[in-house]
Phi, psi and omega in degrees: 000126181286173175296159178293155180300132181278167170289168179301135187205172182228129178292132182244315186225144178230125171243122178247125177238123179236128178235138181223147177246130184238138172269127180266159180285346180267008178095350177268180181229141172253126173249117184245138177234143181223124181240130178226128174247131174223160174237158183273359180229157178272156179203153181287147176226129185301329186262334184248357180087291181207132176264119182283155174304131179085352178283138185293127171276313173240130174219099192227144182233146171223139172232123172253124172261124185232157176268184185293339177270010179067029174267133182286124179246351178198149181220140170223128179234133182223132172248103177284328179212132176216164183288342184231148181300333184275355182306315182293345186295339185274351185307319181301334180298338183289351172295343179296346179283342181299130181099343178281151175256138176279090184205194177306133181091002181303309183297320179296316180296323178296315180298321181297326184266332189229016181286153175059226185288354180277355183214192176244126183308314187285322177292323178294319177300324182295335181292338178296299179294336176292323177296318177297320178298323178298315177301310183299322182292305188285315181291328175296320179291324177297320179295318179296319178299320178295317180298317181293324178294319178296321180295330178275357181080017179262152178289119181289152175276110184255158177292155179298116183294342180275348183272136179297128179301131183297338181271355182300129180065020178275344177198179183302314184294329182262016175298144188297345178255011182275155177295337178294314179293322179302326181274316185282316185227069185303331180298332185256004180285139175228128178304149183303323180298321179293320180295316179294321179295321179294321177296320180296319180295321181292316182287333181279000000 
């Protein structure tokens, strides 16, 4: 269902973020993000003279190369367009992401390495949806591999059933008392009454 019809309005600013996950022939994965900001009106810029309507204010790219465990093994950052001439100079700092795992603590680790003057606000923001794209890419492929193995009559490679699912309690649908969890990971399902009772004991 789409959003409700808006009141009469005029478009002023457009930010487009596109993230894609690629399987490489060497066994790694490329997660690419592209951010573009444009405005519907022109305005003066001290460094560029004048920004035309629809001309990119920010046009920035990031590529994270990751292994199957979601560890970053390569980084490329490019600023094709920024408001200031020095914007592209910070790109080499993004090499600091090499060796990090896209897992719990990812955002904190990114801030520690690229926060404030050590990074670019927009490229750092792009790392959020790129991390989600990495999860969607790799875990989706793991599920597909299992389905294809089952279809061939081969024993699928399954996740360790004793390990807590990484998505558990990450959102409403994956809450430990949800019917989704009851079906996908019954070992980790907890009735809502048990969850509320545990919260009450903790708060008391």
